[in-house]
ZAMITI-921661 format. One line per field, with one value per residue (C-alpha): residue in one letter; x, y, z. Coordinates in steps of 0.05 Angstrom, whole numbers, plus 5000, padded with zeros to 4 digits. Example, Ala and Ser with C-alpha at 12.3 -4.5 7.8 and 13.67 -1.06 7.14 Angstrom:
% residues 2
residu: c(a/s)
X: c(5246/5273)
Y: c(4910/4979)
Z: c(5156/5143)
END
This chain:
% residues 631
residu: c(m/r/n/k/k/f/i/a/m/m/l/c/t/v/m/a/v/s/t/a/l/t/g/c/g/n/s/g/k/t/t/g/d/g/e/s/s/s/s/a/v/y/r/e/l/y/s/s/e/s/s/t/l/n/y/l/v/t/s/t/i/v/e/q/v/a/g/a/n/c/i/d/t/l/v/e/y/d/s/d/g/q/l/k/e/g/l/a/t/e/w/s/y/d/e/a/t/l/t/w/t/f/k/l/r/e/a/k/w/v/d/n/t/g/k/e/v/a/d/v/t/a/q/d/f/v/d/a/l/k/y/q/l/t/p/e/y/e/s/a/n/v/q/n/l/f/g/v/i/a/n/a/e/e/y/y/n/g/q/v/y/k/g/g/a/d/e/d/g/t/t/w/k/e/i/d/f/s/e/v/g/v/k/a/v/d/e/h/t/l/t/y/t/l/a/k/e/v/p/y/f/i/s/s/l/v/y/v/v/y/m/p/a/y/g/p/q/l/e/e/l/g/k/e/f/g/t/a/a/d/k/m/y/y/n/g/a/y/y/l/a/e/f/a/p/q/e/r/h/v/y/k/k/n/t/l/n/y/d/a/a/n/v/f/i/d/e/i/q/n/i/y/n/s/e/a/a/t/i/g/p/e/m/v/k/r/g/e/i/d/y/a/e/i/s/a/d/l/l/d/d/w/l/s/n/q/d/t/a/n/l/v/s/r/a/r/p/s/t/s/y/s/y/f/y/c/f/n/f/d/p/q/f/d/e/e/y/e/p/d/n/w/r/k/a/v/n/n/e/n/f/r/k/a/l/s/a/g/l/d/k/t/k/e/v/a/v/l/e/p/s/t/p/e/d/y/i/l/t/t/v/t/p/f/d/f/a/y/n/a/d/g/k/d/f/t/t/i/g/a/v/a/d/l/g/d/t/f/d/e/v/k/a/v/e/y/k/d/a/a/m/q/e/l/k/a/e/g/v/t/f/p/v/k/v/l/m/p/y/n/p/s/t/v/n/w/d/k/e/c/q/v/v/e/q/q/m/e/a/l/l/g/t/d/f/i/d/i/i/i/e/a/g/p/t/d/n/f/l/t/e/v/r/r/s/g/k/y/a/f/m/k/c/g/w/g/a/d/y/a/d/p/e/t/w/t/d/p/f/y/q/a/a/g/e/s/g/y/d/a/g/y/k/y/a/f/l/a/n/a/i/t/e/g/t/a/t/a/a/a/v/q/e/y/f/d/k/v/d/a/a/k/a/i/t/v/d/t/n/a/r/f/e/a/f/a/e/a/e/a/v/l/i/e/h/a/l/v/v/p/f/s/i/t/v/s/p/y/i/a/t/k/l/d/v/f/e/a/q/y/a/p/f/g/v/s/k/l/r/f/k/g/q/h/l/q/d/t/y/v/s/m/d/q/y/e/a/n/k/a/k)
X: c(7088/7118/7105/7031/7030/7063/7011/6953/6985/7007/6934/6913/6971/6953/6881/6901/6951/6904/6855/7833/7800/7795/7747/7709/7644/7614/7542/7541/7488/7452/7435/7377/7418/7437/7508/7535/7568/7614/7630/7590/7630/7600/7649/7633/7672/7651/7678/7643/7664/7619/7635/7598/7567/7519/7452/7417/7444/7455/7403/7445/7436/7510/7516/7453/7478/7512/7449/7405/7445/7469/7409/7341/7277/7210/7179/7205/7180/7192/7213/7141/7132/7089/7095/7122/7149/7218/7241/7168/7126/7059/7032/6967/6939/6895/6858/6835/6906/6940/6987/7021/7045/7098/7118/7192/7224/7289/7348/7422/7471/7540/7605/7648/7676/7607/7613/7550/7545/7475/7401/7361/7307/7253/7297/7345/7291/7278/7352/7362/7304/7329/7398/7367/7328/7392/7413/7488/7487/7460/7415/7393/7333/7303/7251/7218/7197/7167/7091/7092/7117/7083/7126/7186/7190/7174/7230/7281/7266/7262/7335/7353/7319/7317/7257/7275/7237/7252/7255/7179/7170/7148/7174/7200/7204/7248/7209/7232/7244/7193/7140/7162/7117/7163/7165/7196/7138/7182/7242/7200/7143/7152/7101/7099/7047/7033/7024/6964/6936/6992/6965/7033/7066/7077/7111/7158/7187/7233/7270/7333/7298/7263/7323/7348/7418/7449/7436/7498/7542/7507/7517/7590/7609/7563/7586/7638/7582/7586/7654/7688/7668/7683/7644/7576/7540/7499/7434/7419/7435/7508/7560/7614/7679/7723/7715/7778/7759/7780/7804/7747/7687/7675/7608/7601/7540/7514/7501/7468/7414/7344/7334/7404/7373/7349/7417/7451/7512/7566/7609/7603/7667/7662/7729/7745/7767/7756/7750/7699/7653/7709/7746/7685/7662/7733/7737/7671/7700/7755/7706/7740/7677/7604/7571/7584/7542/7548/7544/7508/7573/7593/7526/7524/7593/7575/7509/7540/7598/7583/7632/7595/7523/7499/7532/7483/7417/7382/7370/7300/7252/7237/7193/7226/7269/7253/7301/7287/7325/7332/7343/7387/7355/7415/7477/7542/7587/7651/7648/7673/7605/7569/7524/7491/7472/7443/7404/7368/7355/7330/7277/7246/7192/7199/7274/7259/7204/7251/7300/7243/7211/7279/7302/7292/7288/7284/7351/7384/7353/7375/7446/7428/7372/7376/7321/7261/7279/7206/7189/7227/7205/7166/7116/7112/7161/7122/7134/7079/7060/7082/7020/6946/6885/6827/6796/6861/6878/6952/6971/6998/6928/6893/6870/6917/6976/6936/6941/7009/7042/7115/7148/7191/7162/7210/7162/7144/7216/7235/7175/7195/7266/7245/7201/7255/7309/7265/7247/7316/7353/7310/7335/7408/7420/7478/7475/7489/7471/7523/7490/7536/7517/7561/7562/7592/7647/7634/7563/7565/7552/7529/7583/7555/7485/7510/7543/7477/7439/7490/7490/7414/7393/7444/7425/7352/7355/7418/7486/7464/7416/7452/7522/7517/7582/7595/7640/7663/7650/7684/7673/7667/7616/7587/7520/7551/7603/7558/7483/7478/7530/7492/7549/7507/7458/7418/7430/7397/7379/7343/7301/7282/7216/7216/7145/7083/7049/7055/7078/7147/7159/7150/7208/7263/7226/7176/7200/7156/7148/7206/7248/7318/7391/7420/7352/7332/7400/7382/7325/7339/7341/7334/7265/7250/7304/7254/7208/7260/7291/7224/7238/7189/7186/7162/7088/7095/7138/7090/7032/7067/7084/7012/6983/7030/7008/6936/6949/6987/6929/6884/6899/6837/6805/6857/6824/6821/6892/6917/6878/6909/6980/6967/6949/7013/7057/7024/7043/7115/7117/7074/7117/7180/7206/7230/7232/7208/7256/7255/7252/7315/7334/7342/7416/7443/7486/7528/7509/7509/7446/7373/7350/7279/7299/7316/7269/7226/7188/7187/7208/7256/7319/7291/7323/7392/7390/7424/7384/7346/7390/7431/7499/7499/7558/7546/7523/7449/7431/7374/7332/7342/7325/7259/7243/7257/7215/7155/7155)
Y: c(5939/5870/5865/5877/5823/5776/5788/5773/5712/5685/5684/5648/5599/5579/5565/5527/5480/5466/5435/5718/5754/5720/5724/5784/5820/5810/5787/5723/5710/5645/5597/5548/5491/5531/5544/5615/5644/5684/5672/5712/5715/5750/5775/5796/5805/5773/5784/5732/5660/5600/5547/5494/5480/5430/5460/5404/5429/5504/5557/5617/5654/5662/5586/5572/5607/5543/5502/5555/5558/5487/5446/5447/5443/5410/5478/5547/5619/5661/5735/5757/5711/5661/5587/5543/5473/5455/5384/5366/5371/5359/5349/5332/5329/5276/5309/5243/5218/5286/5263/5304/5266/5295/5270/5284/5301/5270/5305/5291/5295/5322/5328/5391/5384/5381/5307/5266/5221/5193/5206/5247/5202/5207/5169/5228/5269/5212/5204/5279/5283/5222/5255/5317/5274/5240/5275/5265/5310/5368/5400/5469/5462/5398/5435/5457/5385/5374/5376/5381/5314/5255/5222/5266/5291/5222/5190/5244/5245/5169/5169/5223/5193/5119/5103/5154/5215/5286/5346/5352/5280/5255/5186/5178/5108/5091/5081/5058/5110/5075/5106/5177/5211/5211/5156/5141/5105/5095/5131/5190/5191/5222/5229/5270/5252/5309/5306/5353/5402/5450/5508/5534/5468/5480/5547/5514/5470/5526/5522/5480/5431/5399/5398/5330/5300/5239/5184/5140/5201/5220/5150/5150/5219/5229/5292/5305/5319/5391/5406/5417/5426/5353/5330/5340/5331/5382/5380/5455/5512/5513/5467/5491/5482/5513/5526/5557/5588/5660/5659/5648/5607/5592/5568/5543/5533/5462/5447/5381/5417/5407/5482/5503/5544/5593/5600/5660/5671/5619/5630/5664/5684/5703/5732/5739/5806/5824/5897/5884/5940/5991/5962/5940/6009/6027/5962/5979/6045/6006/5955/5898/5869/5869/5884/5926/5960/6035/6054/6116/6153/6146/6155/6231/6234/6180/6212/6281/6257/6249/6191/6150/6176/6127/6068/6070/6034/5995/5924/5896/5915/5855/5836/5769/5790/5822/5854/5859/5871/5811/5810/5751/5711/5664/5709/5671/5730/5746/5766/5836/5850/5826/5770/5757/5830/5829/5765/5800/5863/5830/5791/5857/5879/5953/5948/5915/5965/6023/5997/5982/6050/6083/6057/6109/6064/6121/6148/6081/6064/6133/6107/6063/6104/6178/6200/6158/6116/6114/6070/6012/6015/5957/5956/5880/5824/5799/5849/5886/5860/5790/5749/5759/5724/5695/5765/5795/5832/5843/5806/5869/5901/5843/5835/5846/5871/5923/5978/5964/6027/6045/6022/6086/6135/6181/6198/6126/6104/6149/6126/6053/6070/6101/6042/5992/6026/6025/5951/5927/5963/5923/5860/5880/5901/5950/6009/6026/5959/5938/5924/5885/5899/5862/5871/5835/5878/5849/5878/5946/6003/5959/5991/6060/6036/6013/6080/6116/6070/6079/6155/6161/6112/6133/6206/6190/6139/6164/6133/6123/6070/6035/6030/6004/5969/5961/5903/5877/5803/5755/5764/5689/5646/5707/5675/5613/5649/5705/5696/5621/5622/5674/5724/5787/5825/5867/5858/5869/5802/5780/5725/5706/5673/5599/5595/5637/5639/5680/5618/5626/5688/5649/5603/5647/5651/5594/5531/5469/5434/5386/5416/5423/5414/5431/5437/5494/5527/5564/5598/5672/5704/5637/5656/5587/5599/5646/5586/5535/5584/5607/5681/5738/5733/5661/5677/5723/5673/5616/5658/5669/5595/5575/5624/5599/5528/5549/5586/5528/5482/5522/5493/5505/5571/5621/5682/5649/5625/5695/5725/5674/5687/5762/5750/5711/5764/5819/5784/5780/5854/5882/5847/5872/5802/5828/5897/5900/5941/5943/5906/5902/5971/5963/5981/6026/5983/5982/5920/5893/5851/5869/5852/5844/5784/5743/5692/5725/5701/5732/5664/5607/5613/5642/5710/5678/5647/5674/5632/5674/5735/5765/5798/5865/5902/5964/5979/5991/6064/6089/6105/6034/6007/6045/6022/5950/5955/5981/5924)
Z: c(6159/6164/6239/6227/6174/6223/6277/6231/6200/6268/6291/6228/6234/6305/6286/6224/6255/6313/6269/6197/6140/6073/6016/5990/6002/5933/5932/5891/5839/5853/5798/5797/5826/5888/5866/5863/5802/5849/5921/5972/6037/6097/6150/6221/6287/6352/6423/6466/6455/6456/6507/6467/6399/6430/6414/6453/6519/6515/6529/6511/6446/6430/6434/6393/6330/6305/6315/6284/6220/6215/6238/6203/6243/6227/6210/6194/6192/6131/6130/6142/6202/6166/6183/6128/6116/6141/6147/6154/6091/6126/6196/6231/6301/6333/6390/6420/6431/6437/6381/6327/6265/6219/6150/6135/6069/6042/6075/6089/6145/6126/6165/6174/6104/6072/6057/6060/6122/6125/6113/6162/6192/6244/6292/6294/6329/6378/6394/6403/6452/6491/6496/6527/6576/6600/6664/6655/6594/6636/6584/6604/6557/6585/6626/6561/6550/6619/6619/6543/6517/6551/6605/6590/6662/6690/6649/6668/6742/6743/6723/6773/6834/6814/6857/6910/6931/6909/6956/6951/6973/6905/6888/6818/6790/6731/6666/6598/6545/6501/6546/6528/6476/6416/6364/6296/6262/6202/6171/6149/6200/6268/6324/6387/6440/6488/6563/6555/6505/6487/6447/6426/6407/6333/6346/6396/6341/6318/6385/6396/6442/6381/6335/6310/6317/6285/6335/6324/6334/6398/6425/6405/6431/6491/6527/6472/6422/6398/6429/6361/6288/6274/6335/6304/6238/6200/6160/6154/6108/6131/6161/6209/6171/6225/6299/6329/6396/6403/6331/6283/6263/6189/6163/6092/6050/6052/5979/5998/6038/6010/6006/5982/5926/5979/6013/5980/6025/6010/6071/6138/6174/6247/6270/6344/6372/6445/6423/6369/6392/6383/6323/6283/6260/6237/6197/6164/6141/6107/6079/6115/6148/6129/6196/6258/6311/6313/6386/6411/6425/6351/6319/6314/6282/6233/6212/6205/6163/6088/6084/6135/6137/6084/6118/6177/6183/6239/6261/6251/6308/6352/6410/6417/6475/6542/6591/6666/6730/6776/6851/6871/6928/6934/6936/6924/6914/6953/7026/7010/6980/7043/7017/7084/7091/7020/7035/7092/7052/6989/7028/7050/7002/7016/7000/6933/6918/6933/6881/6832/6839/6840/6772/6717/6656/6607/6628/6621/6554/6529/6532/6473/6442/6459/6411/6432/6492/6515/6454/6485/6558/6586/6643/6640/6630/6570/6513/6477/6407/6425/6440/6427/6455/6416/6410/6383/6447/6463/6527/6559/6555/6589/6661/6719/6678/6639/6691/6721/6692/6697/6761/6765/6817/6854/6910/6924/6919/6977/7017/7006/7025/7092/7109/7089/7131/7193/7183/7164/7220/7268/7233/7241/7168/7160/7114/7060/7031/6980/6913/6868/6795/6744/6669/6609/6579/6510/6509/6476/6525/6583/6626/6610/6627/6695/6707/6693/6740/6795/6790/6782/6837/6889/6877/6887/6944/6977/6990/7062/7035/6978/6950/6879/6860/6786/6767/6700/6692/6643/6569/6559/6595/6630/6644/6674/6715/6740/6735/6742/6797/6837/6835/6831/6874/6824/6750/6682/6653/6590/6562/6491/6476/6458/6431/6418/6485/6550/6587/6555/6597/6662/6645/6677/6744/6754/6787/6792/6859/6869/6814/6840/6824/6756/6723/6769/6765/6703/6740/6744/6814/6851/6875/6903/6956/6990/7000/7020/7070/7096/7087/7088/7012/7012/7009/6948/6911/6927/6903/6837/6829/6845/6795/6741/6756/6749/6683/6653/6669/6622/6554/6510/6530/6505/6536/6605/6597/6581/6640/6687/6662/6670/6743/6754/6721/6761/6826/6802/6789/6845/6897/6862/6852/6785/6752/6679/6637/6561/6496/6454/6428/6353/6347/6294/6249/6186/6146/6076/6091/6082/6153/6128/6084/6146/6177/6230/6291/6361/6390/6376/6334/6269/6279/6284/6214/6152/6104/6053/6059/6002/6012/5979/5948/5991/6062/6071/6081/6125/6064/6038/6107/6108/6038/6055/6119/6079/6028)
END
């Protein structure tokens, strides 16, 4: 019910804006001044540690939680997905100058004790953006500003190349930051001037890239910003009172926040335990924590036991995240896994298509959702029910992606395998090709998913063709140590939307001409390597990049824009440069929160926020979940 409301309101919104355990689990009653008559303390385990609190540089969800809950954005989305005021109370757009103007409310910065530090001003947004555009700080989000904020890319590359030419031969001259399209007109008036028409700009404001930071602190700390609880200031619903890596994180309600009356949980305790997935459910039974995932192997026992049946509900369904399998075109893994052999194999289209057609998604998703796995399967990278064109058509039903269908096809998989073996033997490839497939041990049941994939694909394609090697990666900094370092061959990856437009789903793959170095390092699969190395895959990758360029250039005609992005995505999938997989399976959980009270949007950081939620005295049952969903 609520998802449908969101879709309708999202369309209206776009048109409108364009013109150690302590405390207790009691749910506190909130008075008019935002203070609670009794303390509401929410307790949850975590198993994967953040390497930074610096929301201005990180692109990983686990590291964006602090920013999401402790830093307010210009706009917000409510629990029904409707746009509302945040730090900005009003905004307007001047089409002639491509300039958005925001009027800011009175707000405060506080430190990690909740003590007032300074007023929030427009300059804090300017300083935060400048920090991200400073190459030495290595922001993984900076690419989101390129081609959106006027002269953002020019300023950044001007500092990188200092009048020199990039790999594409483009000369980048240094320009002054005053030429970048962000200005503090006065303390409470902020403007962003765009590089071109950006139809999704307002929705992107709930992403970390547009969050403010206290300028004097940024200047003082530089790279040290966000490395500890006392190394950043807070203006959001909570402040981080304690950050003890691999021990606990403690968030406390910011009573000086402008919207404190709508913050109903007084304290959030995240307690580290490397075995959280196993220990969490047992601690729920004892009432020691307020949230845990109930894995598929426990679910039947919990639902059949009268002591636990009413403790189980589900997470809110979401199309904000897409999972897909990536082929790594720049293997950097150990010699024992034969990276050179993999490099040859992965640049053969029939080899990739054999793996793509040979992956039975339903069997893998059934590890997490045995009842209705087909409900979560994707035929596209862009999820269904995410974006709609001017006629209200779902992106996945438009143009070239409409008829893609499921990639899994046993007959074709064997045909592709036979063709690939013949072609690759001529190139000196040895068989079976070793396929390194890592997983994060802290992700519930990912190891079991990998086992299913190995058994299913090797049975179908044969161990004379592939040898899938499952390897546990590190629990901390998994993305940096594995995916970003190119230490995988074939791996399930994921991406969360940053704004309400199909362009957001190109971000993991598309690489602009001349984009290189750290900025390109976050690109999944390292597709551009096929071009720079002149492999057989180069033409397909270039076709995808060119079609993305063409789609991005269409900024006014929404229908044409969606058609163009559909063409680009179809190239990505038809050439098996990526294998679409699934949306997030709504996990079975035990929780004392009504998940439908939380902020909701299928992009940005809204879903990470606790603001607006009440801590209940008991765990939510499935009946309560369904009743809450229907409201």
